[in-house]
C-alpha positions as a printed Julia matrix, in Angstrom:
263×3 Matrix{Float64}:
  -65.44  120.55   -97.02
  -65.36  117.54   -94.55
  -68.57  115.53   -93.02
  -67.76  117.54   -89.8
  -69.09  120.49   -92.21
  -72.05  118.99   -93.73
  -74.54  120.94   -91.5
  -72.66  124.43   -91.68
  -75.49  125.88   -94.05
  -78.9   125.02   -92.55
  -80.94  127.43   -93.93
  -79.6   126.3    -96.9
  -80.34  122.46   -96.47
  -83.92  123.68   -95.11
  -84.66  125.68   -98.37
  -83.54  123.18  -100.37
  -85.31  120.53   -98.86
  -88.69  121.93   -99.0
  -88.46  122.33  -102.74
  -87.34  118.99  -103.47
  -89.76  117.42  -100.84
  -87.48  115.84   -98.18
  -85.89  116.86   -94.87
  -82.18  116.99   -95.77
  -81.13  117.21   -92.16
  -82.8   113.57   -91.46
  -80.66  111.81   -94.9
  -77.73  110.22   -93.88
  -74.25  110.46   -95.64
  -73.59  107.94   -97.94
  -77.61  106.96   -98.47
  -79.53  107.65  -101.27
  -83.28  109.6   -100.45
  -85.87  109.31  -103.37
  -88.81  111.06  -102.89
  -91.93  111.04  -105.37
  -93.15  115.09  -105.36
  -96.16  116.86  -106.76
  -93.71  119.83  -107.33
  -91.92  118.08  -110.05
  -95.23  118.3   -112.25
  -95.1   122.48  -111.39
  -92.94  125.26  -112.69
  -91.22  126.55  -110.16
  -91.5   130.43  -109.7
  -88.49  132.65  -111.48
  -88.17  129.53  -113.91
  -89.88  129.0   -117.41
  -89.95  125.37  -117.0
  -90.51  122.48  -114.62
  -87.66  120.72  -112.45
  -89.13  117.15  -113.6
  -86.35  115.15  -111.56
  -84.16  117.32  -109.03
  -80.98  115.4   -107.81
  -79.04  117.2   -104.9
  -75.58  115.78  -103.7
  -74.15  117.59  -101.15
  -70.55  118.1    -99.88
  -70.41  115.11   -97.16
  -72.39  112.57   -99.02
  -75.88  113.36   -98.77
  -77.92  112.9   -101.53
  -81.81  113.5   -102.71
  -83.52  112.76  -106.11
  -87.04  114.33  -106.42
  -89.2   112.67  -108.76
  -92.36  113.09  -110.22
  -95.49  110.42  -108.66
  -94.99  107.01  -109.97
  -91.09  107.38  -111.05
  -89.55  106.24  -107.41
  -89.04  102.92  -107.94
  -87.77  102.84  -111.58
  -85.3   105.75  -110.65
  -84.01  103.93  -107.52
  -83.51  101.16  -109.53
  -80.71  103.56  -112.28
  -79.72  106.07  -109.01
  -79.0   103.19  -106.71
  -75.81  102.25  -109.22
  -74.59  105.85  -108.8
  -71.27  105.72  -106.53
  -70.18  109.45  -106.59
  -71.29  113.26  -106.85
  -69.06  113.28  -110.06
  -71.06  110.7   -111.69
  -74.15  113.29  -111.64
  -73.11  114.94  -114.83
  -72.59  111.69  -116.67
  -74.68  111.76  -120.24
  -75.43  108.39  -119.64
  -76.74  108.63  -116.16
  -79.26  111.53  -117.7
  -80.2   108.95  -120.53
  -81.26  106.72  -118.25
  -83.34  108.87  -116.01
  -85.21  110.26  -118.51
  -87.63  107.18  -119.92
  -89.38  106.89  -116.34
  -89.46  110.33  -115.75
  -90.81  111.17  -119.08
  -93.36  108.56  -118.61
  -94.44  110.08  -115.36
  -94.67  113.59  -116.98
  -96.89  112.24  -119.92
  -99.07  110.0   -117.5
  -99.96  113.77  -115.89
 -100.59  115.37  -118.89
  -97.05  117.26  -119.35
  -94.66  116.74  -122.69
  -91.55  114.59  -122.2
  -88.52  115.62  -120.66
  -86.63  118.06  -123.14
  -83.33  119.43  -121.49
  -80.9   117.95  -119.07
  -79.24  120.66  -116.91
  -76.11  120.39  -114.46
  -75.23  122.85  -111.78
  -72.31  123.68  -109.29
  -73.82  124.71  -105.98
  -72.3   127.25  -103.36
  -73.14  128.97  -100.58
  -72.31  131.39   -98.27
  -73.32  132.9    -95.1
  -71.95  136.47   -93.48
  -68.82  135.67   -92.08
  -67.92  134.12   -95.75
  -68.95  137.25   -97.73
  -66.58  139.69   -99.22
  -68.04  142.95  -100.58
  -66.87  144.63  -103.98
  -67.36  147.98  -105.26
  -66.97  148.29  -108.49
  -69.2   150.79  -110.51
  -72.35  152.38  -109.37
  -74.39  149.77  -107.66
  -78.1   150.48  -107.04
  -80.94  148.88  -105.4
  -83.71  148.34  -108.2
  -87.3   148.33  -107.47
  -88.33  148.73  -111.11
  -87.85  149.11  -114.81
  -87.08  152.94  -115.06
  -83.5   152.05  -115.49
  -83.18  150.78  -118.82
  -80.94  147.26  -119.29
  -78.31  147.43  -121.66
  -78.08  145.87  -124.73
  -77.56  142.02  -124.12
  -78.92  142.13  -120.96
  -82.84  141.59  -119.29
  -83.82  143.05  -116.24
  -85.56  140.59  -113.43
  -88.84  142.26  -113.54
  -90.18  139.08  -111.24
  -88.22  140.84  -108.7
  -90.06  144.33  -109.02
  -91.21  146.07  -106.77
  -90.52  143.76  -103.63
  -87.85  141.35  -104.53
  -84.21  141.73  -103.99
  -82.18  142.77  -107.17
  -79.2   145.21  -107.08
  -77.51  146.79  -110.75
  -74.28  148.25  -111.74
  -75.16  151.65  -113.58
  -73.41  152.39  -116.22
  -73.32  154.25  -119.9
  -77.29  155.4   -118.96
  -78.5   151.63  -118.16
  -77.85  148.37  -116.18
  -74.58  146.79  -117.1
  -74.82  144.02  -114.72
  -77.58  142.78  -112.27
  -77.84  140.27  -109.36
  -81.0   139.32  -107.92
  -82.83  136.61  -105.66
  -84.87  134.42  -107.49
  -88.86  134.25  -106.08
  -89.16  131.1   -105.23
  -92.21  131.27  -102.86
  -89.59  129.67  -100.42
  -88.15  131.0    -97.24
  -87.62  134.11   -99.72
  -86.46  136.35   -96.46
  -83.91  133.75   -95.48
  -82.48  132.33   -98.4
  -80.97  134.31  -101.58
  -81.18  131.9   -104.67
  -79.09  133.98  -106.8
  -79.27  135.1   -110.81
  -76.71  137.2   -112.09
  -76.23  138.63  -115.62
  -73.82  140.98  -117.2
  -73.79  142.52  -120.32
  -72.04  141.96  -123.22
  -68.85  144.64  -123.19
  -69.13  145.16  -119.33
  -67.86  141.76  -118.24
  -64.58  141.27  -116.39
  -64.97  144.45  -114.71
  -66.06  143.19  -111.07
  -69.11  143.96  -111.6
  -71.08  141.22  -111.39
  -69.16  140.43  -108.25
  -70.4   143.94  -107.19
  -74.01  143.34  -107.46
  -73.84  139.57  -106.4
  -72.04  140.59  -103.02
  -74.75  143.18  -102.07
  -77.52  140.81  -102.88
  -75.8   138.0   -100.27
  -75.31  141.07   -97.94
  -79.08  142.37   -97.9
  -80.26  138.58   -96.96
  -77.12  137.47   -94.64
  -76.71  140.72   -92.87
  -80.1   139.77   -91.07
  -78.99  136.18   -90.23
  -79.58  134.64   -93.43
  -78.05  132.41   -95.86
  -77.13  132.25   -99.96
  -77.4   129.65  -102.48
  -75.5   130.24  -105.93
  -75.9   127.98  -108.7
  -73.85  127.78  -111.98
  -72.94  125.13  -114.74
  -69.69  123.47  -114.59
  -68.45  125.21  -117.92
  -69.4   128.65  -116.92
  -65.89  129.92  -115.77
  -66.36  133.36  -115.15
  -69.72  132.34  -112.95
  -67.8   130.36  -110.74
  -65.19  132.96  -110.25
  -67.74  135.22  -109.39
  -69.2   132.97  -106.83
  -65.52  132.51  -105.24
  -64.63  135.75  -105.36
  -67.53  136.94  -103.47
  -66.93  134.22  -100.53
  -69.13  131.38  -101.67
  -68.1   127.86  -101.07
  -68.42  124.77  -103.03
  -71.5   122.77  -101.08
  -72.9   120.17  -103.58
  -73.71  119.21  -107.29
  -77.13  119.31  -109.18
  -78.97  117.56  -111.97
  -82.11  118.44  -113.22
  -84.18  116.71  -116.35
  -86.82  119.37  -117.53
  -89.56  120.5   -119.45
  -91.89  123.14  -120.54
  -94.89  124.19  -118.14
  -97.9   126.42  -118.58
  -98.02  129.49  -116.66
 -100.8   128.15  -114.76
  -98.71  125.06  -113.24
  -96.42  127.8   -111.52
  -95.65  126.49  -108.01
  -96.81  129.41  -105.56
């Protein structure tokens, strides 16, 4: 994706910017924005952990890292030496960032960083979507149809969130849903997807994902999909539905009590 296409997903830009605490439209390609945000001390809805450091590097060269209060200067000293988005997945970089972020977390009464997450980021809009129709795909509003063994239903999406499942053998065998982020939920679908063992490689994930994406993009919204670089099946699902690469993400995370959830 070239620089001229940097802003082809303005809603995804706005969504990520709100979560990070920075206006991504003002970030100059090739320059790094470092911002301290109280959001880095609270668990985001739909997640069981705190995004204590969240670094997003978008196609086109825009880069922003959001950190807890008090960690900004130390993180910038490390981050200024990072030259490309590929370096975001370096174990050495994560180790350098861990100490200042952990100090800020402990000062705020939380635990130290206990995990590192790397994600590839994909985005889609209505004109890119490719629908799939494998199996019996239904809108899910409750848990009345049980999940197949090895699969969990996104009960945090019931009854008014967006979730679609492919039903087979008396249960839901594949499910896709929009994370309840509390931010722009009506305009940006932040995808989650899961398929039960024994039902993979049948196109069910693409069917459920495309149904979720269609619901939001058909009314002018956009979709965001993130997965680890090692998850080749998930990458294939995103590309098969019409998503295009839009960036990379690094997260340093820690556990947090439910009462600290962002709302």
